[in-house]
C-alpha positions in Angstrom: 7.8 -6.8 -24.8 8.8 -8.6 -21.6 6.4 -8.4 -18.7 7.0 -5.2 -16.7 9.3 -3.7 -19.3 9.0 0.1 -19.6 9.0 1.9 -23.0 10.8 5.1 -23.6 8.8 8.3 -22.8 8.6 9.2 -26.5 7.2 5.8 -27.6 3.7 6.4 -29.0 2.2 3.4 -27.1 2.4 5.4 -23.8 -0.9 7.4 -23.4 -0.4 11.0 -24.5 -1.9 12.2 -21.3 0.9 10.4 -19.3 3.9 11.4 -21.4 4.4 14.9 -19.9 2.9 14.1 -16.5 5.1 14.7 -13.4 3.4 11.8 -11.6 4.4 9.6 -14.5 8.1 10.2 -14.0 8.6 11.1 -10.3 5.3 9.8 -8.7 3.8 6.4 -8.1 3.0 5.9 -11.8 6.7 5.8 -12.6 6.8 2.1 -11.8 4.0 1.1 -14.2 4.6 -0.5 -17.6 2.8 0.6 -20.8 -0.2 -1.7 -20.5 -0.7 -0.6 -16.9 -0.5 3.0 -17.8 -3.1 2.6 -20.5 -5.4 0.7 -18.1 -5.0 3.5 -15.5 -5.4 6.4 -18.0 -8.7 5.0 -19.3 -10.1 5.1 -15.8 -8.8 8.5 -14.5 -10.3 11.9 -14.5 -8.7 15.3 -14.0 -10.3 17.3 -11.2 -9.6 21.0 -10.5 -10.0 22.5 -7.0 -9.9 26.2 -6.2 -7.9 27.6 -3.2 -9.6 26.6 0.1 -11.8 23.9 -1.5 -12.1 20.8 0.7 -10.7 17.8 -1.1 -11.0 15.1 1.5 -13.0 15.2 4.7 -12.3 13.5 8.0 -13.5 9.9 8.2 -14.5 10.0 4.5 -14.6 6.6 2.7 -11.4 6.2 0.7 -13.3 5.5 -2.6 -10.9 7.5 -4.8 -7.2 8.4 -4.8 -5.2 10.8 -6.9 -1.8 12.1 -8.1 -1.3 15.8 -7.5 -0.5 17.4 -10.9 -0.1 21.0 -9.7 -0.7 23.1 -6.7 -0.3 22.6 -2.9 -2.5 20.6 -0.6 -2.8 21.3 3.1 -3.4 18.4 5.5 -5.0 19.1 8.8 -5.9 16.9 11.8 -9.0 17.5 13.9 -8.4 17.9 17.7 -10.8 16.7 20.4 -12.0 20.2 21.1 -12.8 20.9 17.5 -9.6 22.9 16.6 -7.6 21.9 13.6 -3.8 21.6 13.3 -1.9 21.7 10.0 0.2 18.5 10.0 1.6 18.5 6.5 1.7 19.8 3.0 1.7 17.9 -0.3 3.0 18.9 -3.7 3.1 17.5 -7.2 3.6 14.6 -7.9 2.6 13.4 -4.4 0.0 10.6 -4.0 -3.2 12.0 -2.5 -5.2 9.7 -0.1 -4.5 7.1 2.4 -3.9 3.7 0.8 -4.5 0.5 2.7 -7.1 2.1 4.9 -10.9 2.3 4.5 -11.4 5.8 5.8 -9.4 9.0 5.8 -7.8 10.2 9.0 -7.1 13.8 7.9 -8.7 16.8 6.2 -7.2 17.7 2.8 -7.7 21.3 1.6 -6.4 23.1 -1.5 -3.9 25.6 -0.2 -3.7 26.9 -3.8 -5.5 26.1 -7.0 -4.9 22.3 -7.3 -5.3 19.8 -10.1 -5.3 16.1 -9.5 -5.5 13.0 -11.6 -8.2 10.9 -9.8 -9.0 7.2 -10.0 -11.2 4.8 -8.1 -9.8 2.7 -5.2 -10.7 -0.5 -7.2 -8.3 0.6 -9.9 -5.4 1.1 -7.5 -6.1 -2.3 -5.8 -6.1 -4.0 -9.2 -2.8 -2.4 -10.2 -1.2 -3.3 -6.8 -2.1 -6.9 -7.5 -0.5 -6.7 -10.9 2.6 -4.7 -9.9 4.5 -5.4 -6.7 6.6 -2.4 -7.6 3.6 -0.1 -7.2 2.9 -1.4 -3.7 6.6 -0.9 -2.9 6.5 2.7 -4.2 3.4 3.5 -2.1 5.2 2.1 1.0 8.2 4.1 0.0 6.2 7.3 -0.1 4.6 6.5 3.3 8.1 6.1 4.8 9.2 9.4 3.2 6.3 11.1 4.8 7.2 9.5 8.1 10.8 10.8 7.7 9.4 14.3 7.0 7.1 14.1 10.0 10.1 13.3 12.2 12.1 16.2 10.7 9.3 18.5 11.6 9.1 17.1 15.1 12.8 18.1 15.4 12.0 21.5 13.9 9.1 22.2 16.2 10.8 20.8 19.3 14.4 22.1 19.0 14.7 24.9 16.4 14.2 28.5 17.3 11.7 30.7 15.4 14.3 31.9 12.9 15.4 28.4 12.0 11.7 27.2 11.8 10.8 29.9 9.3 14.0 29.3 7.2 13.1 25.5 7.2 9.6 26.3 6.0 10.8 28.5 3.2 13.4 25.8 2.2 10.6 23.2 2.2 8.4 25.3 -0.1 11.3 26.3 -2.4 12.6 22.7 -2.8 9.1 21.4 -3.8 7.8 24.3 -5.9 11.0 24.9 -7.8 13.3 21.8 -7.4 15.4 22.8 -10.5 17.0 25.7 -8.5 19.4 24.0 -6.1 22.6 26.1 -6.6 24.1 28.3 -3.9 23.0 31.7 -5.3 20.4 31.2 -8.0 17.9 33.9 -7.7 14.3 32.7 -8.1 10.9 33.4 -6.6 7.8 31.6 -5.6 4.5 32.5 -4.0 3.8 31.2 -0.5 1.0 28.7 -0.6 -0.1 29.6 3.0 -1.0 32.8 4.6 1.2 33.9 7.5 -1.3 32.8 10.2 -1.3 29.3 8.6 2.5 29.3 8.5 2.4 30.2 12.2 0.0 27.4 12.9 2.1 24.9 11.0 5.3 26.0 12.8 3.8 26.5 16.3 4.7 30.1 16.6 2.8 33.5 16.5 1.9 35.2 13.2 3.8 38.3 14.1 6.9 36.1 14.8 6.6 34.7 11.3 6.6 38.2 9.8 9.5 39.3 12.0 11.7 36.3 11.0 10.9 36.8 7.3 12.1 40.4 7.6 15.2 39.2 9.5 16.0 36.8 6.6 15.5 39.7 4.2 17.8 42.0 6.2 20.4 39.2 6.2 20.4 39.2 2.4 19.2 35.6 2.2 15.8 36.4 0.7 13.9 39.4 -0.7 10.2 40.1 -0.9 8.6 40.8 -4.3 5.3 41.2 -2.5 3.8 40.2 0.8 3.3 36.6 -0.4 6.1 36.3 -3.0 9.5 35.2 -1.7 12.7 35.7 -3.7 15.5 33.3 -2.8 18.9 35.1 -3.1 21.1 32.4 -1.6 20.0 28.8 -1.2 23.0 27.7 0.7 22.6 30.5 3.2 18.9 29.7 3.6 19.9 26.0 4.3 22.4 27.2 6.9 19.8 29.4 8.5 17.5 26.5 8.8 20.1 24.5 10.8 19.6 21.5 8.5 
């Protein structure tokens, strides 16, 4: 096999644990060849976190990284006065951790039950030396996160409360159930954040979040299966409501 050549997903040489893994196909592992996947799989461990578990603390040594296999991770930034601000969310198959930096700059907390595929920093550094495509993919993800941060700056600075809540629901829907992208496919998902956390993320009041959710329901765009479970009735209308 030529150097860097990838084998088909069903080829038995690819580690079984990697064959059905989302990070293997859509995450950073998608650029690795068979030998590199074997090297990585032999040095990884699956770690499960419960909702609200701290996964990474501020200023922690970046000794390990991971691919998110399932669940939602909440990223928060510590302010000078001790308060915390939610600055981002991560979903499968996002890369968890801050590459190319010795210490973490954020807190990472499990917003739901989370499972990750964890591996030592030395393993990542070894693979980066072997695979320029991996370093490129990591830079690509960093730039994607920068684009998302800029989009949220726009949302927080220019959108009204109704548009902010619609944007948030669209973000969650597109990451938790990316298969449903049609204009009127009904599907549901459970919100990974409580409403006070959504308010914190969007820079509005908790009661405003509830009011805008009910406004979207009254408009026929969403329905509520429960207080935390959202049913999308019209994806196109939700996108329009978000002013995207």
